[in-house]
matplotlib code that plots the C-alpha trace (Angstrom):
import matplotlib.pyplot as plt

x = [1.3, 0.2, 3.3, 5.4, 3.8, 4.5, 8.2, 8.5, 8.8, 11.6, 13.9, 14.5, 16.0, 13.0, 10.6, 12.4, 12.3, 8.6, 7.8, 9.9, 8.1, 4.7, 5.9, 7.1, 4.0, 2.0, 4.0, 3.2, -0.5, -0.6, 1.2, -1.4, -4.0, -2.0, -3.4, -1.4, -1.9, -4.2, -6.8, -10.5, -10.7, -14.5, -14.5, -11.5, -13.3, -16.4, -14.3, -12.6, -16.0, -16.8, -13.4, -14.0, -13.2, -11.0, -7.2, -7.2, -9.1, -6.4, -3.6, -5.4, -5.5, -1.8, -1.3, -3.6, -6.1, -3.5, -4.3, -8.0, -7.0, -4.1, -2.0, 1.7, 2.1, -0.2, 2.3, 2.9, 5.9, 5.2, 7.9, 10.5, 9.2, 9.3, 12.9, 13.9, 12.4, 14.3, 17.6, 17.2, 16.5, 19.5, 21.7, 21.2, 22.0, 24.7, 28.1, 28.9, 25.7, 26.2, 29.7, 28.3, 25.7, 28.4, 30.6, 28.7, 27.4, 29.4, 27.9, 24.4, 24.7, 25.7, 22.7, 20.4, 21.8, 21.0, 17.5, 16.9, 17.9, 15.6, 12.8, 13.1, 13.2, 10.1, 8.3, 9.0, 7.6, 4.5, 3.9, 4.1, 1.7, -0.8, -0.6, -1.4, -4.2, -5.7, -6.0, -8.2, -10.4, -13.6, -16.0, -19.4, -20.9, -18.5, -16.4, -12.7, -10.5, -7.6, -8.3, -5.6, -4.2, -0.9, 2.9, 3.0, 0.5, 2.4, 5.8, 4.3, 2.6, 5.8, 7.9, 5.3, 4.7, 8.4, 9.3, 6.5, 7.7, 11.3, 10.2, 8.2, 11.3, 13.3, 10.7, 10.8, 14.6, 14.5, 11.9, 14.0, 17.2, 16.1, 12.6, 11.2, 10.2, 10.6, 9.9, 8.5, 6.3, 5.0, 4.1, 2.0, 0.6, -0.4, -2.0, -4.2, -5.1, -6.2, -8.9, -10.4, -12.6, -14.2, -14.9, -16.5, -18.6, -19.6, -20.6, -22.9, -24.4, -25.2, -26.7, -28.9, -30.2, -30.9, -28.3, -26.5, -28.0, -27.0, -26.2, -24.0, -22.0, -21.7, -20.5, -18.0, -16.7, -16.3, -14.5, -12.1, -11.3, -10.7, -8.4, -6.4, -6.1, -4.8, -2.3, -1.0, -0.8, 1.0, 3.3, 4.4, 4.8, 8.3, 10.0, 12.8, 15.8, 17.7, 21.4, 24.0, 27.3, 30.3, 32.5, 35.6, 38.5, 40.0, 42.8, 41.2, 37.7, 35.2, 32.8, 29.8, 28.1, 24.6, 21.6, 19.9, 17.7, 17.7, 14.2, 12.8, 9.7, 6.7, 6.5, 10.1, 9.3, 6.7, 4.5, 7.0, 5.5, 2.0, 3.5, 6.0, 3.3, 0.9, 3.6, 4.5, 0.9, 0.1, 2.8, 1.6, -2.1, -1.9, -0.3, -2.9, -5.7, -4.7, -4.0, -7.2, -6.6, -8.9, -6.0, -4.8, -8.3, -8.6, -5.4, -6.5, -9.9, -8.3, -5.9, -8.7, -9.1, -11.7, -10.7, -9.2, -6.1, -5.4, -5.8, -3.6, -0.9, -1.2, -0.9, 2.0, 3.9, 3.3, 4.6, 7.6, 8.5, 8.0, 10.8, 12.9, 12.9, 13.6, 16.5, 17.9, 17.6, 18.4, 21.4, 21.5, 25.2, 26.3, 24.3, 25.8, 29.3, 28.9, 27.5, 30.4, 32.9, 31.7, 31.3, 27.6, 25.7, 22.2, 21.9, 22.0, 23.1, 26.8, 28.1, 28.8, 27.2, 24.7, 23.5, 23.1, 21.0, 18.9, 18.2, 17.4, 15.0, 13.2, 13.1, 11.7, 8.8, 8.1, 8.2, 5.7, 3.2, 3.8, 3.3, 0.0, -1.1, -0.2, -2.0, -5.2, -5.3, -4.6, -7.3, -10.0, -11.0, -11.4, -13.8, -15.8, -16.0, -17.0, -19.4, -20.9, -20.6, -18.7, -18.6, -15.0, -11.7, -11.8, -9.1, -6.5, -3.6, -4.6, -5.0, -1.8, 0.2, -1.4, -0.9, 2.5, 3.9, 2.3, 4.0, 7.4, 7.2, 6.1, 9.0, 11.5, 10.0, 10.2, 13.9, 14.6, 12.8, 14.5, 18.0, 17.7, 16.2, 12.7, 9.7, 8.4, 4.8, 4.4, 5.1, 6.0, 8.6, 9.1, 6.8, 7.1, 9.1, 11.8, 12.4]
y = [1.8, -1.5, -1.4, -0.9, -3.9, -6.0, -5.2, -6.6, -10.3, -9.3, -8.5, -11.8, -10.1, -7.8, -10.6, -12.7, -9.7, -9.2, -12.9, -13.1, -10.0, -11.6, -14.9, -13.3, -11.1, -14.3, -15.9, -12.9, -13.1, -16.9, -16.2, -13.5, -16.4, -18.7, -18.2, -17.9, -21.0, -20.7, -18.2, -18.6, -17.1, -16.7, -14.6, -12.6, -11.9, -10.7, -8.4, -6.8, -6.5, -4.0, -2.3, -1.2, 2.5, 2.5, 2.6, -1.2, -1.2, 1.1, -1.1, -4.1, -2.4, -1.9, -5.5, -6.7, -8.2, -10.3, -8.6, -9.5, -13.1, -12.8, -14.6, -15.1, -11.8, -9.9, -7.2, -6.6, -4.5, -1.7, -2.7, -2.5, 1.0, 2.1, 0.8, 2.7, 5.9, 5.5, 4.8, 7.8, 10.1, 8.7, 9.2, 13.0, 12.9, 10.2, 11.0, 7.3, 6.6, 9.8, 8.6, 5.2, 6.9, 8.6, 5.5, 4.3, 0.7, -0.7, 2.0, 1.4, -2.3, -1.7, 0.6, -1.9, -4.5, -2.2, -1.7, -5.4, -5.7, -2.9, -4.6, -7.7, -5.8, -3.8, -6.9, -8.7, -5.7, -5.4, -9.1, -9.4, -6.4, -8.0, -11.4, -9.9, -7.8, -10.8, -12.7, -9.9, -9.6, -11.4, -11.4, -9.8, -12.9, -13.0, -15.9, -15.5, -14.9, -16.9, -20.6, -21.3, -18.2, -18.2, -17.8, -20.6, -18.7, -15.4, -16.9, -18.7, -15.5, -13.4, -16.0, -16.4, -12.8, -11.8, -14.6, -13.5, -9.8, -10.9, -13.1, -10.1, -8.0, -10.6, -10.7, -7.0, -6.9, -9.7, -7.8, -4.7, -6.5, -9.1, -8.0, -4.7, -1.8, -1.0, -4.2, -2.7, -0.3, -3.1, -5.3, -2.4, -1.9, -5.6, -5.5, -2.5, -3.7, -7.1, -5.5, -3.9, -6.8, -7.2, -3.5, -3.5, -6.6, -4.9, -1.7, -3.7, -5.5, -2.2, -0.9, -3.9, -3.6, 0.1, 1.2, 3.2, 5.2, 5.1, 8.8, 8.5, 5.7, 7.7, 10.7, 8.5, 7.1, 10.6, 11.7, 8.8, 9.5, 13.2, 12.2, 9.8, 12.5, 15.0, 12.5, 11.6, 15.3, 16.4, 13.4, 14.1, 17.9, 19.4, 22.8, 22.9, 25.2, 26.2, 25.2, 26.6, 24.8, 26.8, 25.6, 23.7, 22.8, 19.4, 18.6, 19.2, 18.8, 21.4, 20.3, 22.1, 25.1, 23.5, 24.6, 22.0, 22.0, 20.6, 18.9, 19.3, 17.3, 19.0, 15.9, 14.7, 12.4, 10.5, 8.1, 7.9, 10.6, 9.1, 5.6, 6.9, 9.0, 6.1, 3.8, 6.3, 6.7, 3.0, 1.8, 3.3, 3.1, -0.6, -1.3, 0.9, -1.0, -4.2, -3.0, -3.1, 0.1, 3.2, 5.6, 3.5, 3.1, 6.9, 7.2, 4.5, 6.3, 9.6, 7.9, 6.9, 8.2, 11.0, 12.2, 15.7, 14.6, 11.9, 14.1, 16.9, 14.4, 12.8, 16.1, 17.2, 14.0, 14.1, 17.7, 16.7, 13.6, 15.5, 17.9, 15.3, 12.7, 15.4, 16.6, 13.1, 12.2, 15.6, 17.7, 21.1, 21.6, 18.5, 19.4, 22.9, 21.5, 19.0, 21.7, 24.0, 21.1, 20.6, 24.2, 24.5, 27.5, 28.8, 32.0, 35.0, 33.0, 32.9, 29.3, 27.5, 28.6, 31.0, 28.3, 25.9, 28.5, 29.2, 25.5, 25.0, 27.9, 26.6, 23.1, 24.3, 26.1, 23.1, 20.8, 23.0, 22.7, 19.0, 18.5, 20.4, 18.3, 15.0, 16.1, 17.1, 13.8, 11.7, 13.3, 12.9, 9.3, 10.2, 13.1, 10.8, 8.0, 10.3, 12.6, 10.5, 7.0, 5.4, 1.7, 1.1, 2.8, 5.1, 7.2, 9.2, 7.3, 4.1, 5.8, 7.9, 4.7, 2.7, 5.4, 6.5, 2.9, 2.1, 5.2, 4.4, 0.7, 1.8, 4.2, 1.4, -0.8, 2.2, 2.6, -1.1, -0.7, 2.5, 1.5, -1.4, 0.9, -0.5, 1.7, 2.5, 2.9, 6.4, 6.9, 10.6, 10.7, 9.1, 9.4, 12.8, 11.8, 10.2, 13.2]
z = [-29.7, -31.3, -33.5, -30.4, -28.8, -31.9, -31.7, -28.1, -29.3, -31.6, -28.6, -26.7, -23.7, -23.3, -23.8, -21.0, -18.7, -19.2, -18.8, -15.6, -14.2, -14.8, -13.3, -10.1, -9.8, -10.2, -7.3, -5.2, -5.9, -5.1, -1.8, -0.9, -0.6, 1.6, 5.1, 8.3, 10.6, 13.6, 12.2, 11.8, 8.3, 8.3, 11.5, 10.2, 6.8, 8.7, 10.8, 7.8, 6.1, 8.8, 8.4, 4.8, 4.4, 7.5, 7.7, 7.8, 4.6, 3.1, 4.4, 2.9, -0.4, -0.5, 0.6, -2.3, 0.1, 2.0, 5.3, 5.2, 4.6, 7.1, 4.5, 4.8, 2.9, 5.3, 6.1, 2.5, 1.4, 3.8, 6.4, 3.5, 2.5, 6.2, 6.5, 3.3, 4.7, 7.9, 6.1, 3.8, 6.7, 8.6, 5.5, 5.9, 9.7, 9.9, 8.2, 7.7, 5.8, 3.8, 2.9, 1.8, -0.4, -2.3, -2.9, -5.9, -6.3, -3.3, -1.0, -2.3, -1.8, 1.8, 2.4, 0.8, 3.2, 6.1, 4.7, 4.7, 8.3, 9.2, 7.2, 9.3, 12.6, 11.6, 10.4, 13.8, 15.7, 13.5, 13.4, 17.2, 17.6, 15.1, 16.8, 20.2, 18.7, 16.9, 20.2, 21.6, 18.5, 17.5, 14.6, 14.6, 16.0, 18.9, 17.5, 18.4, 15.4, 16.9, 17.4, 20.0, 21.6, 23.4, 22.8, 20.3, 18.1, 18.6, 17.6, 14.6, 13.4, 13.8, 12.0, 9.2, 8.6, 8.8, 6.3, 4.0, 4.0, 3.4, 0.5, -1.0, -0.6, -2.5, -5.3, -5.7, -5.9, -8.5, -10.6, -10.5, -11.4, -13.9, -14.9, -16.1, -14.0, -10.3, -8.4, -5.2, -7.1, -9.3, -6.3, -4.9, -8.4, -8.6, -5.2, -6.2, -9.7, -8.5, -6.4, -9.5, -10.7, -7.3, -7.1, -10.5, -9.6, -6.3, -8.2, -10.6, -7.6, -5.9, -9.2, -9.6, -6.0, -6.4, -3.7, -6.3, -9.2, -12.9, -12.9, -9.8, -11.4, -14.7, -12.7, -10.9, -14.2, -15.7, -12.5, -12.7, -16.4, -15.5, -12.6, -14.8, -17.5, -14.9, -13.5, -17.0, -17.9, -14.8, -14.6, -18.1, -17.5, -17.6, -17.1, -19.7, -18.7, -21.9, -21.8, -24.2, -24.8, -25.8, -28.7, -27.8, -30.1, -29.3, -31.9, -35.3, -34.1, -32.8, -30.1, -28.5, -29.8, -29.6, -27.6, -25.5, -22.4, -18.8, -18.2, -14.7, -14.0, -12.2, -10.0, -9.7, -6.8, -8.7, -6.6, -3.8, -1.5, -1.1, -0.6, 2.0, 3.7, 3.9, 5.3, 8.0, 9.1, 8.8, 11.1, 14.4, 13.3, 12.6, 16.0, 17.7, 16.0, 17.6, 21.2, 23.4, 25.3, 25.2, 24.5, 21.6, 20.3, 20.3, 18.3, 15.8, 15.5, 14.5, 12.0, 9.7, 6.1, 6.2, 9.7, 9.9, 11.8, 9.3, 6.2, 7.7, 8.6, 5.2, 3.3, 5.5, 4.9, 1.2, 1.0, 3.1, 1.1, -2.2, -1.2, 0.6, -2.2, -4.8, -2.8, -2.5, -6.2, -7.8, -6.7, -8.4, -7.3, -9.1, -12.2, -12.3, -11.8, -14.7, -17.0, -16.1, -16.7, -20.2, -21.1, -20.6, -19.1, -18.7, -20.8, -18.5, -15.5, -14.3, -14.4, -11.1, -7.9, -9.5, -11.9, -9.0, -7.1, -10.2, -10.8, -7.1, -7.1, -10.2, -8.8, -5.4, -7.2, -9.3, -6.3, -4.5, -7.4, -7.6, -3.9, -4.1, -7.1, -5.3, -2.1, -3.9, -5.9, -2.8, -0.5, -3.2, -2.2, 1.5, 0.6, -1.7, 0.9, 3.8, 2.0, -0.9, 0.6, -2.2, -1.5, -2.6, -2.4, -5.4, -7.1, -5.3, -4.0, -5.9, -9.2, -8.8, -8.0, -10.8, -13.5, -12.3, -12.2, -15.6, -17.1, -15.6, -16.7, -20.2, -20.3, -19.5, -22.2, -24.6, -23.8, -24.5, -27.9, -28.9, -27.9, -30.4, -33.1, -32.9, -33.1, -29.6, -28.4, -29.9, -33.6, -33.4, -30.7, -27.3, -24.3, -22.7, -19.6, -21.8, -24.1]

ax = plt.figure().add_subplot(projection="3d")
ax.plot(x, y, z, "-o")
ax.set_aspect("equal")
plt.show()
């Protein structure tokens, strides 16, 4: 791996991409500390201190602490993710969008444009709900969080938060296009990782005061290592379907005749299902948290990590998006048609429709196992927080996103190195997901 890192400076393009990625992520982290005008930051910080372990705490984790500061990036990237979910669901239901999705780069650019419009609309709705909710909130001492309530504050908050989300969306697109890795995922990754030092410091503080025991912390560290190992193992897991190519004579040359395989990942959807599931639950729950009505408070109270309703909805959405995103990104019919076109077939399976049905059946079983694995990993933190009083958001969704994004980014760097005939991170072969 060290040899692979040494080869990075030898590729100027890769070096520029990595530096640009770090620069844009640095801009994002700076913006997360720029406060929205008209807020008593001390009262707001005291309010969020009480909200640790709740859904607001989870939302604040995805926003990298921007919500607890009510910075210009307080909404984070979640409106963009919500808009992406809506567009992908509508693509299946609306023929025009389905047609656009099949038109290549031009169609994808059009859908991306619609996603941007949806992001702005959702940001305005969420920003308005948050501004009204903040006017009715106070810190533990009774001090109002909003210094000067009224329509001027509401409009300023909506404009500020919407502009912040639009800027984050632009940063993510620039990282994807000109940097390394998936920009949106890396922004979420940066928001989670930046909370690590504070969590470690808080743990040592609790250890020094005797609120947490040494054996408990050791058990927690061992559990984290086990969870990371399981995530790496499963994310790298594949089911390889053997594919035989018949010999073809073209002019004086003979093509085909080799045996290869079709790799199907256990978790094809990656970290998308928990991110999408969290976004779907967070949208109504965030609005409900800021509306001072008994019925809305009851809704917000049930949509808290550790509550039965929240966990059931979370698992249900994870399973749904595992299947949905796999169906969107991998089409067995197209794969079977391409295999048939080039003379490939699965031994013992008739080419064409039967091959597509066989691949679909294998993929369905793999996706079920992947959905169960993602669900188990993601509900782990809620169980720890509710039953063992863990003082910070451990494991689960955070670890899955961090490890998954790290593997994907490492895979892209590996590809850049190998395409230029430089040694990658691993001396004996590529990383598992790039085989």
